[in-house]
C-alpha positions in Angstrom: 16.4 -50.5 -26.2 16.8 -52.4 -22.9 20.5 -52.1 -23.4 21.8 -51.4 -19.9 23.4 -48.2 -21.7 20.1 -46.7 -22.7 18.7 -47.4 -19.5 21.5 -45.4 -17.5 21.3 -43.1 -20.1 17.3 -42.9 -19.4 17.9 -42.5 -15.5 20.9 -39.9 -15.9 18.4 -37.5 -17.9 15.7 -38.2 -15.5 17.8 -37.3 -12.5 18.8 -34.2 -14.2 15.4 -32.9 -14.8 14.3 -33.5 -11.3 17.3 -32.0 -10.0 16.5 -28.5 -12.1 12.6 -29.0 -11.2 9.5 -27.8 -12.8 9.9 -24.4 -14.4 8.5 -21.6 -11.7 4.9 -20.3 -13.0 4.8 -16.3 -13.7 3.2 -14.1 -10.9 1.8 -10.8 -11.4 1.5 -8.8 -8.5 -0.9 -5.7 -9.1 -0.7 -2.5 -6.8 -3.6 -0.4 -6.7 -3.3 2.7 -4.7 -2.6 6.1 -4.3 0.3 8.7 -4.8 2.4 7.2 -2.0 2.2 4.0 -4.1 2.4 5.1 -7.5 5.0 5.6 -10.2 6.1 9.2 -10.8 6.8 11.4 -13.5 10.0 12.7 -14.2 8.8 16.1 -13.4 7.9 15.0 -9.7 11.5 13.7 -8.7 12.7 12.9 -6.6 9.1 12.4 -5.1 9.4 8.5 -5.1 6.0 6.1 -4.6 7.0 2.8 -2.4 5.8 0.6 -5.3 9.0 2.4 -7.5 11.7 0.3 -5.1 9.4 -2.7 -4.6 9.8 -4.0 -8.1 13.3 -4.8 -7.7 13.0 -7.5 -4.6 12.2 -10.2 -6.5 13.0 -12.9 -9.1 12.4 -13.0 -12.6 9.2 -14.7 -12.3 7.4 -12.3 -10.8 6.1 -8.8 -12.6 4.8 -5.9 -10.5 2.5 -3.9 -12.6 1.9 -0.7 -10.6 -1.5 0.5 -11.1 -1.9 2.9 -8.2 -2.2 6.8 -9.2 -1.6 10.0 -7.6 -4.9 11.7 -5.9 -6.8 8.2 -6.3 -9.5 6.7 -3.8 -11.4 3.5 -3.8 -14.3 5.7 -5.1 -12.2 7.1 -8.3 -10.2 3.9 -8.9 -13.6 2.5 -9.9 -15.5 5.4 -11.8 -12.1 5.9 -13.7 -12.5 2.2 -14.7 -9.3 1.8 -13.2 -10.0 -1.5 -11.2 -11.7 -3.2 -13.6 -8.7 -4.1 -16.0 -7.0 -5.3 -13.2 -9.9 -8.0 -12.3 -10.3 -8.9 -15.8 -6.4 -9.6 -15.9 -6.1 -11.5 -13.0 -5.0 -15.4 -13.3 -4.5 -18.0 -10.5 -1.4 -17.4 -8.2 -1.6 -13.4 -8.9 -1.6 -10.9 -6.0 -3.4 -7.6 -5.3 -1.7 -5.2 -3.0 -4.6 -2.4 -2.3 -3.5 0.6 -0.3 -6.1 3.3 0.0 -7.1 6.0 2.0 -5.6 9.2 1.8 -7.9 10.3 -0.4 -11.1 8.8 0.8 -10.6 10.3 3.8 -10.8 13.9 3.0 -14.3 15.5 2.9 -13.2 18.4 0.9 -12.0 16.4 -2.1 -14.1 14.9 -5.1 -12.2 11.9 -4.3 -14.2 11.4 -0.8 -15.3 8.3 0.2 -17.7 7.9 3.0 -16.8 5.0 5.6 -19.8 2.8 4.7 -18.7 3.2 0.7 -15.0 2.5 1.5 -15.8 -0.6 3.4 -18.0 -1.7 0.2 -15.3 -0.7 -2.2 -12.6 -2.6 -0.1 -14.8 -5.9 -0.2 -15.1 -5.6 -3.9 -11.5 -5.6 -4.7 -11.2 -8.6 -2.3 -14.0 -10.6 -3.4 -13.3 -10.2 -7.2 -9.5 -10.8 -6.6 -10.4 -13.9 -5.0 -12.8 -15.1 -7.6 -10.2 -15.3 -10.0 -8.0 -17.3 -7.8 -5.5 -14.6 -7.1 -4.6 -13.3 -3.3 -5.7 -9.9 -2.0 -3.5 -8.1 0.1 -5.1 -5.6 2.1 -2.8 -2.7 3.6 -3.6 0.2 6.1 -2.8 3.6 4.5 1.1 4.7 5.1 1.5 7.2 7.8 2.0 10.9 7.1 4.8 12.5 9.0 3.0 14.8 12.1 4.9 14.6 15.2 3.3 16.5 18.3 4.8 18.9 20.9 6.9 16.3 22.7 8.3 14.7 19.4 5.6 11.6 19.4 4.5 10.6 16.0 0.7 10.9 15.7 -1.8 8.8 13.8 -3.5 10.7 10.8 -5.5 7.8 9.0 -7.1 6.8 12.7 -10.8 5.9 11.3 -9.7 4.8 8.2 -7.3 2.4 9.3 -9.6 1.1 11.7 -12.0 0.2 8.8 -9.4 -1.7 7.1 -8.3 -3.6 10.1 -11.6 -4.6 10.6 -12.5 -5.5 7.1 -9.3 -7.6 7.1 -10.1 -9.7 10.0 -13.6 -9.8 8.6 -12.4 -11.2 5.4 -9.8 -13.6 6.7 -7.4 -11.4 4.1 -3.5 -11.3 4.0 -3.5 -7.7 5.8 -0.1 -5.5 6.4 -0.9 -2.5 9.1 1.2 -0.1 7.1 0.0 2.9 9.0 1.6 1.5 12.4 4.6 0.0 11.2 5.6 3.2 9.0 4.8 5.4 12.4 6.9 3.3 14.2 9.5 3.7 11.8 9.3 7.4 11.8 9.5 7.3 15.4 12.7 5.2 15.3 14.3 8.5 12.8 12.7 11.0 15.1 11.1 14.4 14.3 14.2 15.9 12.6 15.5 12.5 10.8 12.6 11.7 9.9 12.3 14.5 7.2 15.3 12.5 5.4 12.0 10.2 4.2 9.9 12.6 2.7 10.4 14.7 0.2 12.0 17.6 2.0 14.2 20.0 -0.3 15.6 23.0 0.6 15.5 26.2 -2.3 17.7 25.3 -5.1 18.1 21.8 -3.9 16.7 20.2 -6.8 15.4 21.8 -10.3 12.2 20.3 -9.9 11.7 22.2 -6.9 13.6 25.8 -7.4 11.9 27.5 -4.1 12.3 24.1 -1.9 9.3 21.5 -0.8 8.4 20.7 2.6 6.0 17.8 2.0 5.1 15.1 4.8 3.2 12.9 2.4 5.0 11.6 -0.2 8.3 10.1 0.2 11.8 10.6 -0.7 13.8 7.7 -2.4 15.1 6.6 1.1 11.2 6.8 2.5 10.1 4.9 -0.3 13.1 2.2 -0.3 12.5 2.1 3.5 8.2 1.5 3.3 8.9 -1.4 0.2 11.3 -3.1 2.9 8.5 -3.0 5.5 5.9 -4.3 2.9 8.8 -7.2 1.7 9.2 -7.8 5.7 5.2 -8.8 5.8 5.3 -10.6 2.8 7.6 -13.0 4.5 5.9 -12.6 8.3 2.7 -13.8 6.8 4.3 -16.6 4.7 2.8 -15.9 1.4 4.2 -17.9 -1.4 5.3 -15.0 -2.9 8.0 -14.8 0.1 9.7 -17.4 -2.4 10.6 -15.4 -4.8 12.0 -12.4 -3.1 15.8 -12.1 -3.7 18.6 -10.7 -1.8 20.6 -9.1 -4.5 24.4 -8.0 -3.3 25.7 -4.8 -3.5 28.4 -4.2 -5.8 31.8 -3.0 -4.2 33.5 -0.6 -5.5 37.6 0.1 -5.7 39.0 3.6 -5.3 41.9 3.2 -8.0 43.6 6.0 -6.0 43.3 4.2 -2.7 46.2 3.0 -1.3 
């Protein structure tokens, strides 16, 4: 067994194994939040949650499990038993992206969550995620489209976004200020062109909205993609291990057979 040929074959096999490296561990990324993040039913298209395009930017070891639901707040996500199955399923190395606020902050909604409860609920999500050795990522609520008379974007989540920033600092949790970043994006597009990022439709433009639509909260496919790109950039900026699993997909070039 000590023949030089056996030793050579063993060395070659060892080098081959080292070259390929250990198999990558499978990671689940849970998205918990509201309608701006959620998967849409066909009847709602072209309304698109940013969690939908977010899924395609990762390699095969990452599964994005989008649990976000329309109309939900931190309160209703708990009372409807939507959070508990996520917490129970978490394993070491997983991630939970937490983005609430749209429905927590409106006193007239049954989803309304007073500031003290909002804080407590977010801290619970963070604590229970960490207890499972998974990584929580806290996001401010993504902005609505609202411009003042001078064409300057206005904040629509100021109070609850401020709470998220404070909690992120206190809990020393990975943090994405999606409110401010999305405001900057809308300002870059401008008051008129930013309509392209939202579910704005003229009458008869889409069969799901025969009377048209002027929605400044929910995104078009383009808007959802742009918001997902903001989150992906922050994953890289935060140097999360998840960033190593982001892939740059090459766009396929099409050739017009009639072109000369």
